[in-house]
C-alpha positions in Angstrom: 80.6 98.3 96.7 82.1 98.9 100.1 85.8 98.9 101.1 87.2 97.5 104.3 90.5 97.4 106.2 91.0 94.5 108.6 93.8 95.0 111.2 95.4 92.2 113.2 96.7 94.1 116.3 99.4 92.1 118.1 99.7 94.5 121.0 96.0 94.4 122.0 95.4 90.9 120.7 92.5 92.1 118.6 91.2 92.0 115.1 89.5 95.3 114.0 87.7 96.1 110.9 86.9 99.6 109.4 84.5 100.3 106.6 86.4 102.9 104.6 83.2 104.2 103.0 82.3 105.6 106.4 85.3 107.9 106.1 85.9 108.6 102.4 84.0 108.8 99.1 84.1 105.5 97.1 85.8 107.2 94.1 88.6 108.3 96.4 89.1 104.8 97.9 89.3 103.2 94.5 92.4 105.2 93.8 94.1 104.7 97.2 97.7 103.6 97.3 99.3 101.5 100.1 100.7 104.7 101.6 97.3 106.3 101.9 95.8 103.2 103.5 98.7 103.1 106.0 98.1 106.8 106.8 94.5 106.0 107.6 95.6 103.1 109.9 98.1 105.3 111.7 95.4 108.0 112.1 93.4 105.5 114.0 96.3 105.0 116.5 97.9 101.8 115.2 101.6 101.3 115.0 102.5 99.8 111.6 105.3 97.8 113.2 103.0 95.9 115.5 100.1 95.0 113.1 99.3 93.2 109.9 96.5 94.6 107.7 94.6 93.9 104.6 92.2 95.8 102.4 89.2 94.1 100.8 85.7 94.6 99.6 83.8 91.9 101.5 82.4 92.4 104.9 83.3 90.1 107.8 85.9 87.4 108.1 86.1 83.8 107.2 87.1 81.5 110.0 88.8 78.3 109.1 90.0 75.4 111.2 93.6 74.8 110.2 93.0 71.0 110.5 90.6 71.3 107.6 92.9 73.1 105.2 94.6 70.9 102.6 98.2 71.8 101.9 100.0 70.7 98.8 103.5 69.3 99.2 
């Protein structure tokens, strides 16, 4: 299994994705806390106040057209 962080950077208008297994051993990543993930993000030059991020184990992104999303009332 691989582990990824996807970052939505509001300053640069970009979406960036890092494969954490390129930087750490899998056993280490499995035990990461939020603070450790945020330290990694900051080490890559991001400002936590101007991004949103998520950690996940599937590669890539799912693009959805908001018109096709059913919302419950």
